[in-house]
C-alpha positions in Angstrom: -26.6 17.1 4.1 -23.2 15.9 5.1 -20.4 15.4 2.5 -19.9 12.1 0.8 -16.6 11.9 2.6 -18.2 12.2 6.0 -20.9 9.6 5.0 -18.1 7.3 3.8 -16.3 7.6 7.1 -19.4 6.3 8.9 -19.2 2.9 7.0 -15.5 2.6 5.9 -12.2 3.4 7.5 -10.7 6.1 5.4 -7.0 6.0 4.7 -4.9 8.6 3.0 -2.7 7.4 0.1 0.0 10.1 0.4 3.1 11.5 2.1 1.7 15.0 2.0 1.9 16.2 5.6 -0.3 19.2 5.1 -3.0 17.2 3.3 -3.0 14.5 6.1 -3.3 17.2 8.8 -6.2 18.8 6.9 -8.1 15.7 5.9 -7.5 13.7 9.1 -7.5 10.1 7.8 -7.3 7.2 10.3 -4.2 5.6 8.6 -1.7 6.5 5.9 -0.1 4.4 3.2 3.2 5.1 1.5 5.3 3.6 -1.2 8.6 4.5 -2.9 6.8 6.9 -5.3 5.1 8.7 -2.4 8.3 8.9 -0.3 10.2 10.3 -3.2 7.5 13.0 -3.8 7.4 13.9 0.0 11.2 14.3 0.1 11.0 16.8 -2.7 9.1 19.2 -0.4 10.7 21.8 1.9 9.2 20.1 4.9 11.7 17.3 4.7 14.8 19.4 4.0 16.1 18.9 7.5 15.4 15.2 7.4 17.5 14.9 4.3 20.4 16.8 6.0 20.1 14.6 9.1 20.1 11.4 7.1 23.1 12.5 5.0 25.0 13.5 8.1 24.2 10.1 9.6 25.2 8.4 6.4 28.7 10.0 6.5 29.3 8.2 9.8 28.5 4.8 8.4 31.0 2.3 7.1 30.7 0.1 4.1 30.6 0.6 0.4 28.9 3.7 -1.1 26.0 1.7 -2.5 25.2 0.1 0.8 25.4 3.5 2.6 23.1 5.1 0.0 20.6 2.3 0.5 20.8 2.7 4.3 20.3 6.5 4.0 17.3 6.0 1.7 15.8 3.6 4.2 16.3 6.2 6.9 14.5 8.8 4.9 11.6 6.5 4.3 11.3 6.0 8.0 11.5 9.8 8.5 8.5 10.2 6.2 6.6 7.5 8.0 7.5 8.9 11.5 6.1 12.3 10.5 2.9 10.7 9.4 2.6 8.6 12.6 2.3 11.9 14.5 -0.7 12.9 12.5 -2.9 9.8 12.3 -4.4 7.7 15.2 -3.9 4.4 13.3 -1.2 2.8 11.2 1.3 3.9 8.6 2.4 1.5 5.9 6.1 1.4 5.0 7.2 -0.6 2.0 9.9 -3.3 1.8 12.2 -2.6 -1.2 10.5 -3.5 -4.5 13.7 -5.2 -5.7 13.3 -7.8 -2.9 9.9 -8.8 -4.1 11.1 -12.3 -5.1 13.3 -12.9 -2.1 11.5 -14.1 1.0 14.5 -14.1 3.4 15.8 -10.6 2.3 12.2 -9.3 2.6 12.1 -10.6 6.2 15.4 -9.0 7.1 14.3 -5.7 5.6 10.9 -5.8 7.3 12.5 -6.5 10.7 15.0 -3.7 10.2 12.1 -1.3 9.4 10.4 -2.2 12.6 13.6 -1.8 14.5 14.2 1.6 13.0 10.8 2.8 14.0 11.3 1.5 17.5 14.6 3.5 17.7 12.4 6.6 17.2 9.9 5.5 19.9 7.3 4.1 17.5 6.1 0.6 18.3 5.1 -2.0 15.8 1.4 -1.6 16.5 1.5 1.7 14.6 3.2 0.3 11.5 2.2 -2.0 8.7 4.9 -3.6 6.7 4.0 -3.3 3.0 5.0 -6.2 0.7 4.3 -7.0 -2.9 1.8 -9.8 -3.4 4.2 -12.2 -5.0 4.4 -15.8 -3.7 7.7 -14.8 -1.9 6.2 -11.6 -0.5 3.2 -13.6 0.9 5.5 -16.2 2.4 7.5 -13.4 4.1 4.2 -11.9 5.4 3.2 -15.3 6.8 6.3 -15.4 9.0 6.1 -11.7 10.0 2.5 -12.1 11.1 3.5 -15.0 13.4 6.1 -12.6 14.9 3.4 -10.0 15.7 4.4 -7.8 12.8 1.2 -6.8 10.8 1.5 -6.7 7.0 -0.1 -4.8 4.1 0.1 -6.9 0.9 0.1 -4.5 -2.0 0.1 -4.7 -5.8 -2.8 -7.1 -5.5 -4.7 -7.7 -8.7 -6.3 -11.1 -8.5 -8.4 -13.4 -6.4 -5.5 -15.9 -6.4 -3.3 -13.4 -4.6 -6.2 -12.6 -2.2 -6.7 -16.3 -1.4 -3.0 -16.8 -0.8 -2.9 -13.8 1.5 -5.9 -15.1 3.5 -4.2 -18.5 3.8 -1.1 -16.7 5.2 -3.4 -14.8 7.7 -2.0 -11.4 6.6 -3.5 -8.4 8.4 -4.5 -6.4 5.3 -4.6 -6.5 1.5 -4.6 -3.6 -0.9 -6.3 -4.6 -4.2 -5.5 -2.0 -6.9 -8.8 -0.8 -8.4 -7.6 1.8 -10.9 -4.7 -0.1 -12.3 -7.0 -3.0 -13.1 -9.3 -0.5 -14.9 -6.3 0.9 -16.8 -5.4 -2.5 -18.1 -8.9 -3.3 -19.3 -9.4 0.1 -20.9 -6.2 -0.3 -22.8 -7.0 -3.9 -23.7 -10.6 -3.5 -24.8 -10.7 0.2 -25.8 -13.9 0.5 -23.8 -15.0 2.9 -21.1 -16.7 1.5 -18.0 -19.3 2.8 -15.6 -18.4 2.5 -11.9 -20.7 -0.6 -11.6 -19.0 -2.3 -14.6 -15.5 -1.2 -13.6 -13.3 -4.4 -13.6 -11.3 -3.1 -10.6 -14.5 -2.5 -8.6 -15.9 -5.9 -9.6 -12.6 -7.6 -8.5 -12.6 -6.0 -5.1 -16.3 -6.8 -4.6 -15.6 -10.4 -5.4 -12.6 -10.6 -3.0 -14.6 -8.8 -0.3 -17.5 -11.3 -0.7 -15.1 -14.2 -0.6 -13.6 -13.0 2.7 -16.9 -12.3 4.4 -18.5 -15.5 3.1 -15.7 -17.5 4.7 -15.2 -15.4 7.9 -11.7 -14.4 6.8 -10.4 -11.7 9.1 -7.9 -10.2 6.6 -8.9 -6.6 6.0 -9.8 -5.5 2.4 -8.5 -2.0 1.6 -9.3 -0.9 -1.9 -6.5 1.3 -3.4 -5.3 3.0 -6.6 -8.5 4.9 -7.5 -8.9 6.8 -10.8 -12.1 8.6 -9.9 -14.6 9.2 -7.1 -17.1 6.8 -8.8 -14.9 3.9 -8.0 -14.7 4.9 -4.4 -18.5 5.3 -4.2 -19.0 1.9 -5.8 -17.0 0.3 -2.9 -18.6 2.3 -0.1 -18.7 0.0 2.9 -15.5 -1.9 2.1 -13.4 -2.4 5.3 -10.9 0.3 4.3 -10.2 2.5 1.3 -6.9 4.3 0.7 -7.6 7.5 -1.2 -5.4 10.3 -2.7 -5.8 13.8 -1.3 -7.4 15.1 -4.6 -10.2 12.5 -4.4 -10.6 13.0 -0.7 -11.1 16.7 -1.4 -13.6 16.0 -4.2 -15.6 13.8 -1.9 -15.5 16.4 0.9 -17.1 19.0 -1.4 -19.9 16.6 -2.7 -23.0 16.7 -0.5 -25.0 14.2 -2.5 -26.2 11.0 -0.9 -23.7 8.1 -0.7 -25.3 4.6 -1.0 -23.6 1.7 0.9 -22.6 -0.9 -1.6 -20.7 -3.5 0.5 -21.6 -5.0 3.9 -20.8 -8.3 5.6 -24.6 -8.9 5.8 -25.0 -8.9 2.1 -22.4 -11.6 1.4 -23.2 -14.5 -0.9 -22.0 -18.1 -0.6 -18.5 -18.6 -2.0 -16.7 -21.9 -1.3 -13.4 -21.5 0.6 -10.3 -22.8 -1.2 -6.6 -22.9 -0.5 -3.8 -22.4 -3.0 -0.3 -24.0 -2.9 2.6 -22.5 -4.9 2.0 -24.5 -8.0 -1.7 -23.5 -8.1 -0.9 -19.9 -7.3 1.6 -19.6 -10.1 -0.7 -21.3 -12.6 -3.6 -19.0 -11.7 -1.4 -16.0 -12.1 -0.1 -17.3 -15.4 -3.7 -17.6 -16.7 -4.5 -14.0 -15.6 -2.7 -11.8 -18.1 -3.9 -8.6 -16.4 -2.7 -9.6 -12.9 0.7 -10.9 -14.2 1.4 -7.8 -16.2 0.2 -5.3 -13.6 2.1 -7.0 -10.8 5.4 -6.9 -12.8 4.8 -3.4 -14.0 4.1 -2.2 -10.4 7.2 -3.8 -9.1 9.3 -2.2 -11.9 7.8 1.2 -11.2 8.4 1.1 -7.5 11.9 -0.2 -8.1 12.6 2.6 -10.5 11.5 5.2 -7.9 13.6 3.5 -5.3 16.6 3.7 -7.6 15.9 7.4 -8.1 15.8 7.9 -4.4 19.1 6.1 -3.9 20.7 8.1 -6.7 19.5 11.3 -5.1 21.1 10.2 -1.8 24.4 9.3 -3.5 24.6 12.8 -4.9 23.8 14.4 -1.5 26.5 12.2 0.1 29.0 13.2 -2.6 28.2 16.9 -2.1 28.6 16.5 1.7 32.0 14.8 1.2 33.3 17.5 -1.1 
């Protein structure tokens, strides 16, 4: 019997949710996703010591105020992590627009274009990169523009069907609904434990997947943020799943039978709708879980981004001493 991971690969594109170079080389995912937390963790490993030195040396040559230089160096380091991952996967690497720009469409567009330009400077074309944006109204609007420019986007921190519908309307390339964080909220709210089939995060992704397939929506559904292997198995057959190295290892050691749970052929009718800004904001307002987890996720990513910039500031100060 083949492992559950190998069985999963036959029906779902497996993506690694990590910046761990060794894990990616060992587990051989098709794509990789990163975020400020993952970038920060990756830069804490010896593998990126030279990248930090290079970025700091580059930063010393840049003009402008110290805060702007620190931000530019942090961006350069995020690109260094992404570039290292590009060498290891045949598909795409997701790189995130700064979380503190989540409510600023124009600033998000400028940052996204600068990310693509920075990768191009390293010989990496846009067809290897996904620009990752928070699924705020402003982030979705930025993605709509970028998609028209031929820059594919990954809309992250997605917790509701309202967000998924808005992303479909904007014709984004891919969405990342967060399974585990939805489960976290419901467990805390209700005090209950859930089986994989009852898991509110699993149920949410299945609903979004069905809506997309029922309406021939091309946007890719990539389940993310898993708390256990049961959630992954309950979404077997989803377009893509982005999984941590620990859970990839667990699946690789399990030789039980993996049952396909999702397929385009099993879709059920679900009327297509569109959402304007007013409707989107009202639907989010009525969904306490989605509202709270979106805000919490943005804060957490912004905190890690601040930590990265502070680290860079210290390195620049030491280099100037």
